[in-house]
KEKE-3310 file (N, C-alpha, C; in steps of 0.2 Angstrom, whole numbers, plus 5000, padded with zeros to 4 digits):
npx = (6264:6262:6273:6267:6271:6274:6263:6246:6230:6215:6199:6184:6169:6151:6140:6126:6118:6115:6122:6132:6139:6144:6152:6162:6168:6173:6182:6191:6196:6202:6212:6221:6225:6232:6242:6256:6253:6246:6231:6218:6202:6189:6174:6159:6144:6129:6131:6144:6145:6155:6164:6156:6151:6160:6174:6174:6172:6184:6193:6190:6194:6207:6215:6229:6228:6236:6240:6229:6219:6205:6193:6181:6168:6155:6139:6124:6120:6111:6117:6132:6148:6159:6171:6176:6179:6189:6199:6203:6209:6219:6227:6231:6238:6255:6263:6272:6263:6246:6230:6215:6201:6187:6175:6168:6176:6187:6202:6213:6228:6240:6237:6237:6250:6258:6253:6257:6271:6274:6272:6281:6293:6293:6288:6275:6263:6250:6239:6227:6221:6215:6207:6201:6185:6177:6180:6175:6169:6153:6148:6136:6135:6133:6132:6136:6143:6154:6160:6164:6173:6183:6187:6193:6206:6205:6201:6197:6189:6178:6170:6167:6157:6145:6143:6142:6149:6154:6156:6171:6178:6183:6182:6181:6195:6210:6228:6239:6253:6257:6261:6259:6245:6241:6246:6239:6227:6219:6204:6189:6180:6168:6160:6147:6141:6135:6142:6149:6163:6173:6176:6180:6191:6200:6201:6207:6220:6226:6225:6233:6245:6251:6259:6249:6244:6238:6232:6228:6219:6205:6192:6183:6167:6158:6141:6128:6115:6107:6107:6103:6116:6123:6118:6109:6099:6103:6102:6110:6113:6111:6118:6131:6133:6133:6144:6154:6152:6157:6170:6176:6178:6189:6206:6224:6230:6218:6213:6223:6222:6209:6209:6219:6212:6202:6192:6191:6203:6211:6210:6219:6232)
npy = (6322:6307:6293:6278:6267:6254:6247:6241:6246:6237:6236:6231:6232:6236:6246:6251:6262:6280:6287:6278:6278:6291:6290:6280:6287:6298:6292:6286:6296:6304:6295:6294:6307:6310:6300:6291:6277:6260:6255:6243:6241:6230:6226:6219:6215:6217:6226:6238:6251:6259:6260:6267:6279:6283:6282:6292:6304:6305:6305:6318:6326:6326:6316:6306:6290:6279:6270:6264:6250:6244:6231:6222:6211:6202:6199:6192:6189:6191:6193:6200:6193:6198:6193:6184:6191:6200:6191:6187:6199:6200:6190:6195:6207:6213:6219:6223:6227:6225:6232:6231:6238:6248:6255:6266:6273:6285:6291:6301:6308:6305:6293:6283:6284:6281:6268:6261:6262:6255:6242:6240:6242:6231:6231:6228:6216:6217:6231:6241:6256:6265:6270:6259:6260:6275:6281:6283:6293:6296:6301:6311:6313:6324:6330:6343:6344:6335:6340:6352:6347:6342:6353:6360:6355:6343:6344:6338:6343:6349:6338:6334:6343:6338:6326:6312:6306:6289:6272:6262:6247:6234:6235:6242:6247:6238:6236:6225:6215:6207:6193:6188:6189:6180:6168:6167:6164:6173:6181:6174:6164:6157:6165:6175:6189:6202:6201:6195:6195:6204:6204:6191:6190:6199:6192:6180:6183:6188:6178:6168:6173:6184:6200:6213:6229:6245:6262:6276:6285:6294:6286:6290:6287:6287:6288:6278:6271:6255:6239:6222:6217:6224:6224:6217:6210:6202:6186:6176:6177:6171:6159:6164:6170:6159:6152:6161:6160:6147:6148:6157:6151:6143:6138:6142:6131:6124:6133:6134:6121:6121:6131:6126:6116:6121:6122:6133:6140:6132:6135:6145:6141)
npz = (6016:6026:6029:6026:6018:6018:6021:6019:6017:6019:6013:6014:6005:6003:5996:6002:6004:6003:6013:6017:6005:6004:6016:6012:6001:6008:6017:6009:6002:6012:6017:6005:6004:6015:6017:6011:6005:6003:5996:5996:5990:5991:5983:5984:5976:5967:5957:5953:5963:5968:5957:5948:5955:5965:5961:5950:5956:5964:5954:5949:5959:5957:5963:5967:5961:5960:5969:5974:5973:5966:5967:5960:5964:5957:5964:5969:5981:5996:6008:6015:6015:6025:6032:6024:6012:6018:6021:6008:6003:6012:6007:5995:5998:6000:6009:6024:6035:6037:6037:6043:6039:6042:6032:6037:6047:6054:6060:6070:6062:6069:6075:6066:6061:6073:6076:6065:6066:6077:6074:6063:6069:6077:6090:6093:6088:6083:6083:6091:6086:6095:6110:6124:6130:6134:6120:6108:6095:6089:6074:6068:6053:6039:6022:6021:6033:6031:6020:6025:6034:6026:6018:6028:6029:6036:6050:6065:6075:6069:6065:6078:6082:6078:6085:6097:6112:6114:6119:6115:6109:6101:6087:6070:6066:6064:6065:6058:6059:6045:6043:6056:6056:6047:6052:6064:6060:6053:6047:6054:6045:6048:6055:6049:6040:6050:6066:6081:6078:6080:6094:6096:6088:6094:6107:6103:6097:6108:6117:6110:6113:6106:6103:6107:6105:6111:6106:6114:6108:6100:6091:6076:6071:6057:6056:6049:6039:6044:6039:6037:6036:6044:6057:6071:6066:6057:6049:6052:6065:6078:6076:6075:6088:6095:6091:6095:6109:6111:6106:6115:6126:6125:6128:6124:6117:6113:6104:6095:6090:6085:6075:6067:6060:6051:6037:6029:6029:6022:6009:6007:6008)
capx = (6261:6265:6275:6265:6272:6275:6256:6240:6223:6210:6193:6178:6163:6145:6137:6119:6114:6118:6127:6138:6142:6148:6157:6167:6172:6177:6187:6197:6199:6206:6218:6225:6227:6237:6247:6259:6252:6242:6224:6214:6195:6185:6167:6155:6138:6126:6134:6149:6143:6162:6166:6151:6150:6165:6180:6174:6173:6191:6197:6188:6197:6214:6219:6234:6225:6241:6241:6222:6216:6198:6192:6174:6165:6148:6136:6117:6118:6109:6122:6139:6152:6165:6176:6179:6182:6195:6204:6205:6213:6225:6232:6233:6243:6262:6267:6273:6258:6240:6226:6208:6198:6180:6174:6165:6180:6192:6206:6218:6233:6245:6235:6239:6258:6260:6252:6262:6278:6274:6272:6287:6298:6293:6286:6269:6261:6244:6238:6221:6223:6210:6207:6195:6181:6174:6185:6172:6164:6148:6147:6130:6138:6129:6136:6139:6148:6159:6163:6168:6179:6188:6190:6197:6212:6204:6200:6192:6185:6172:6166:6164:6151:6139:6145:6141:6154:6152:6161:6174:6181:6187:6180:6183:6202:6216:6234:6242:6259:6253:6263:6255:6238:6240:6248:6234:6220:6216:6197:6186:6174:6162:6155:6144:6138:6136:6144:6154:6170:6178:6177:6183:6198:6205:6202:6211:6227:6229:6226:6238:6251:6254:6259:6243:6244:6233:6234:6223:6216:6198:6190:6177:6163:6153:6135:6125:6109:6109:6103:6105:6123:6127:6115:6108:6094:6107:6099:6115:6116:6112:6124:6137:6133:6134:6151:6158:6152:6161:6178:6179:6180:6195:6213:6228:6230:6212:6212:6227:6219:6203:6211:6223:6207:6197:6192:6192:6210:6215:6210:6224:6238)
capy = (6315:6303:6287:6271:6264:6246:6245:6240:6246:6232:6239:6228:6237:6235:6252:6250:6268:6286:6289:6274:6280:6297:6288:6277:6292:6302:6288:6284:6303:6306:6291:6296:6314:6310:6295:6287:6270:6256:6253:6238:6241:6225:6227:6213:6218:6216:6231:6242:6258:6262:6262:6272:6285:6285:6284:6298:6310:6305:6308:6325:6329:6325:6312:6301:6284:6274:6265:6262:6245:6242:6224:6221:6204:6202:6194:6194:6186:6197:6195:6202:6189:6202:6190:6180:6197:6202:6186:6187:6205:6199:6186:6199:6211:6211:6223:6220:6229:6225:6236:6229:6245:6249:6261:6272:6275:6289:6292:6307:6306:6302:6286:6279:6283:6277:6261:6258:6262:6250:6236:6240:6241:6224:6232:6224:6211:6220:6237:6244:6263:6269:6267:6255:6264:6281:6283:6283:6299:6294:6307:6312:6316:6326:6332:6349:6343:6332:6345:6357:6344:6341:6359:6362:6350:6337:6347:6333:6347:6350:6332:6334:6347:6334:6320:6311:6301:6282:6267:6259:6241:6230:6235:6248:6247:6235:6236:6219:6212:6202:6186:6186:6189:6174:6163:6167:6161:6178:6182:6167:6164:6154:6171:6178:6196:6206:6196:6197:6193:6209:6202:6185:6192:6202:6187:6175:6185:6189:6171:6165:6176:6189:6207:6217:6235:6250:6269:6279:6291:6293:6284:6293:6283:6291:6284:6276:6267:6249:6234:6215:6216:6228:6225:6211:6207:6197:6180:6171:6180:6166:6154:6168:6171:6152:6151:6166:6157:6141:6150:6161:6146:6139:6141:6143:6125:6122:6138:6131:6115:6123:6135:6121:6112:6125:6121:6139:6142:6128:6139:6150:6138)
capz = (6017:6031:6026:6027:6012:6019:6024:6015:6020:6016:6015:6011:6005:5999:5997:6002:6006:6002:6018:6016:5999:6007:6020:6008:5998:6013:6020:6004:6001:6018:6017:6000:6005:6021:6018:6006:6007:5998:5998:5992:5991:5987:5983:5982:5975:5961:5952:5956:5965:5969:5950:5944:5959:5970:5957:5946:5961:5966:5948:5948:5964:5955:5968:5964:5962:5958:5975:5975:5969:5967:5965:5960:5963:5956:5968:5970:5988:6000:6014:6013:6020:6026:6034:6018:6008:6021:6020:6001:6002:6016:6003:5989:6001:6000:6013:6031:6039:6034:6041:6043:6039:6042:6028:6041:6052:6054:6066:6070:6058:6073:6077:6060:6061:6079:6075:6060:6068:6082:6071:6059:6074:6081:6097:6093:6082:6081:6087:6090:6086:6099:6117:6126:6135:6130:6115:6101:6093:6084:6070:6064:6047:6033:6016:6023:6038:6028:6015:6029:6037:6020:6016:6034:6029:6041:6057:6068:6079:6065:6066:6085:6083:6077:6088:6104:6114:6116:6120:6110:6111:6097:6080:6066:6063:6067:6062:6060:6055:6040:6044:6062:6055:6043:6057:6069:6057:6049:6049:6055:6040:6050:6056:6043:6040:6057:6071:6087:6076:6083:6100:6095:6085:6100:6112:6100:6096:6115:6120:6107:6115:6102:6107:6105:6109:6110:6106:6118:6105:6098:6084:6074:6067:6053:6057:6043:6040:6046:6036:6040:6035:6049:6063:6074:6062:6053:6050:6055:6072:6083:6075:6076:6095:6098:6089:6099:6115:6110:6105:6121:6132:6123:6130:6118:6114:6110:6099:6090:6087:6081:6069:6063:6056:6048:6030:6025:6029:6017:6002:6006:6009)
cpx = (6265:6267:6272:6265:6272:6268:6251:6234:6218:6203:6187:6172:6157:6141:6130:6115:6118:6123:6133:6142:6147:6153:6163:6171:6176:6183:6193:6200:6204:6213:6223:6228:6233:6242:6250:6258:6248:6235:6221:6206:6192:6178:6163:6147:6135:6129:6139:6147:6150:6164:6162:6151:6155:6172:6179:6175:6181:6195:6196:6192:6205:6218:6223:6231:6230:6242:6234:6220:6209:6196:6184:6172:6157:6144:6129:6115:6116:6114:6129:6144:6159:6171:6180:6183:6189:6201:6207:6210:6219:6230:6235:6239:6250:6266:6267:6267:6251:6235:6219:6204:6191:6179:6170:6169:6185:6196:6211:6224:6239:6243:6238:6247:6261:6259:6256:6269:6279:6275:6279:6293:6299:6290:6279:6268:6254:6243:6230:6222:6218:6209:6201:6191:6177:6178:6182:6168:6159:6146:6140:6132:6132:6134:6139:6144:6155:6163:6167:6174:6185:6191:6194:6204:6211:6204:6195:6188:6178:6168:6163:6158:6145:6140:6143:6146:6151:6157:6164:6178:6186:6186:6184:6190:6207:6222:6237:6249:6256:6255:6259:6248:6236:6241:6243:6227:6216:6209:6193:6179:6168:6158:6153:6140:6140:6137:6148:6161:6175:6180:6182:6191:6203:6206:6207:6218:6230:6230:6231:6245:6255:6254:6254:6243:6238:6236:6228:6220:6208:6197:6183:6173:6157:6146:6132:6119:6111:6104:6105:6112:6127:6123:6112:6102:6097:6104:6104:6117:6116:6117:6131:6138:6135:6142:6156:6158:6157:6169:6180:6181:6186:6202:6218:6229:6224:6211:6217:6225:6213:6205:6215:6218:6202:6198:6194:6199:6214:6215:6216:6231:6242)
cpy = (6311:6296:6281:6267:6256:6244:6245:6241:6241:6234:6235:6232:6233:6241:6252:6256:6274:6288:6284:6276:6286:6295:6285:6282:6296:6299:6288:6291:6305:6302:6293:6303:6314:6305:6292:6280:6266:6254:6248:6239:6235:6226:6221:6215:6215:6220:6235:6249:6262:6264:6268:6279:6287:6287:6290:6304:6310:6307:6315:6329:6329:6322:6307:6294:6278:6268:6263:6256:6243:6235:6223:6213:6204:6197:6197:6192:6192:6198:6195:6198:6193:6199:6186:6186:6199:6197:6186:6193:6204:6195:6190:6204:6209:6214:6220:6221:6228:6228:6234:6235:6245:6255:6267:6275:6280:6290:6298:6304:6302:6295:6281:6278:6280:6270:6257:6257:6257:6243:6235:6239:6235:6225:6228:6220:6214:6226:6239:6252:6267:6266:6263:6259:6269:6284:6283:6290:6296:6300:6307:6316:6318:6328:6338:6348:6340:6336:6350:6354:6343:6348:6362:6359:6346:6339:6343:6337:6348:6344:6332:6338:6344:6327:6319:6305:6295:6278:6264:6252:6238:6231:6240:6247:6243:6235:6229:6218:6206:6195:6184:6185:6182:6168:6162:6165:6167:6179:6175:6168:6160:6159:6174:6184:6199:6201:6199:6195:6197:6207:6196:6186:6194:6196:6182:6177:6186:6182:6167:6168:6181:6195:6211:6223:6240:6257:6273:6286:6289:6290:6287:6289:6287:6286:6283:6272:6259:6244:6227:6214:6220:6229:6218:6207:6202:6190:6174:6173:6175:6161:6158:6169:6164:6150:6155:6163:6151:6143:6153:6157:6142:6142:6141:6137:6123:6127:6136:6125:6117:6126:6131:6116:6115:6124:6127:6141:6138:6131:6143:6148:6136)
cpz = (6022:6027:6029:6021:6012:6023:6018:6019:6016:6018:6011:6011:6001:6001:5996:6003:6004:6007:6018:6010:6001:6011:6017:6004:6002:6016:6015:6002:6006:6018:6012:6001:6011:6021:6011:6008:6001:6001:5993:5994:5987:5988:5980:5982:5968:5955:5956:5957:5966:5962:5947:5948:5963:5965:5953:5950:5963:5960:5948:5953:5963:5961:5964:5966:5961:5963:5977:5971:5971:5964:5966:5959:5962:5960:5969:5977:5992:6006:6012:6018:6021:6028:6028:6013:6011:6020:6013:6000:6006:6011:5997:5992:6001:6005:6020:6035:6035:6039:6039:6044:6038:6038:6031:6046:6050:6060:6065:6066:6063:6075:6072:6061:6067:6078:6070:6062:6073:6079:6067:6063:6078:6088:6098:6087:6079:6086:6085:6091:6090:6106:6118:6131:6131:6125:6108:6101:6088:6080:6066:6057:6042:6028:6018:6028:6035:6024:6020:6032:6032:6019:6022:6034:6035:6048:6060:6073:6076:6066:6073:6086:6082:6079:6095:6106:6116:6117:6114:6113:6106:6089:6076:6062:6067:6063:6063:6056:6051:6042:6050:6060:6051:6048:6062:6067:6054:6052:6049:6050:6042:6053:6050:6044:6047:6062:6076:6085:6079:6090:6100:6092:6090:6105:6109:6100:6103:6118:6117:6109:6111:6106:6104:6109:6107:6110:6109:6115:6103:6092:6082:6069:6063:6053:6050:6044:6040:6043:6040:6040:6041:6056:6065:6071:6057:6054:6053:6062:6077:6082:6076:6084:6098:6097:6094:6107:6116:6110:6112:6127:6131:6126:6123:6114:6110:6104:6093:6086:6082:6074:6064:6059:6053:6040:6026:6024:6023:6010:6001:6007:6002)
residu = (MET:LYS:ASP:LEU:SER:ASN:ALA:THR:PHE:ILE:ILE:PRO:ILE:ARG:ILE:GLU:SER:GLU:ASP:ARG:LEU:ARG:ASN:VAL:LEU:THR:VAL:VAL:TYR:PHE:LEU:LEU:ASN:ASN:PHE:ASP:THR:ASN:ILE:ILE:VAL:LYS:GLU:VAL:ASP:SER:GLU:SER:VAL:PHE:LYS:THR:ARG:VAL:LEU:PRO:LEU:LEU:VAL:ASP:ALA:GLU:ILE:ASP:LEU:SER:LYS:LEU:THR:HIS:ILE:PHE:GLU:LYS:SER:ASP:ALA:PRO:LEU:PHE:HIS:ARG:GLN:LYS:VAL:LEU:ASN:GLU:MET:ILE:GLN:ILE:SER:LYS:THR:LYS:VAL:VAL:ILE:ASN:TYR:ASP:CYS:ASP:ALA:LEU:LEU:PRO:VAL:GLU:SER:TYR:THR:ALA:ALA:TYR:ALA:SER:ILE:ILE:SER:GLY:GLN:THR:ASP:ALA:VAL:TYR:PRO:TYR:GLY:GLN:GLY:MET:PHE:GLN:MET:GLN:VAL:ASN:ALA:THR:ASP:ASP:LEU:VAL:ASN:GLU:PHE:ILE:GLU:SER:ASP:PHE:ASP:PHE:SER:ILE:LEU:GLU:THR:LYS:SER:LYS:ARG:HIS:THR:ALA:ASP:PHE:GLY:TRP:VAL:GLN:PHE:PHE:ASN:ARG:ASP:VAL:TYR:ILE:GLU:GLY:GLY:MET:GLU:ASN:GLU:ASN:PHE:ARG:ALA:TYR:ALA:PRO:GLU:ASP:LYS:GLU:ARG:TYR:PHE:ARG:PHE:VAL:THR:LEU:GLY:TYR:LYS:VAL:GLY:ARG:ILE:ASN:ASN:MET:VAL:TYR:HIS:LEU:GLU:HIS:ALA:ARG:GLY:GLU:ASN:SER:TRP:ILE:ASN:ASN:PRO:HIS:MET:GLN:HIS:ASN:LEU:ASP:LEU:TRP:GLN:LYS:LEU:GLN:SER:MET:ASP:LYS:GLN:GLN:LEU:LEU:GLU:TYR:TYR:GLY:ASN:GLN:GLU:TYR:LEU:LYS:LYS:TYR:GLN)
# end
């Protein structure tokens, strides 16, 4: 196992489909098998699918779950406020490195270790552990393909047999120095459900002058069904686009003033 002991993966989930269920299970299994690290999964839903369907399979696989924390919040709200859930987990995390992690994403092991080392050493404040451009593999995952991937001891070439190459920019996974993440405003809770918050986050931390790095490896996205929480039919989409339009016009001082006056941040002070 690789040492990522001073890091916490924060994974917000709502399991809305069978393929999302498989993705969550695959990702958590992969992380626990490859790294000595900490994982917080926060699930917000009407009932806990993770507890009833994911945890039993991890137990059956005899995985050490001592560093996995599952938090369930009951909610019948149709929209998943991912940004709020992430902020709550940032506050719970106590490690130097916090990893904002999409439950459908996988990376080569060396991408995780390189990003972690870069922040631990102080070389960077934040790291995007994949390249910008044609660095995404969109994986048409099936149960058989995922089982083959796991049984091969995580040979990514197996995923590539059912993948197509696509562009990558700012989503999926970001490694942060936790103190910088908090100082820079964390996740903007004014974005709701599916939104261009990934673009805004990158723009903000670069504009504020933090050291933001990249690792030019691939990111593998396990494709899944998309509802209003993960596609442009989000009813808050126009508001989110308008907010992004406003924020991207700001310079460093304007961003500092904006984030210095956000009500949502006062909850965490």
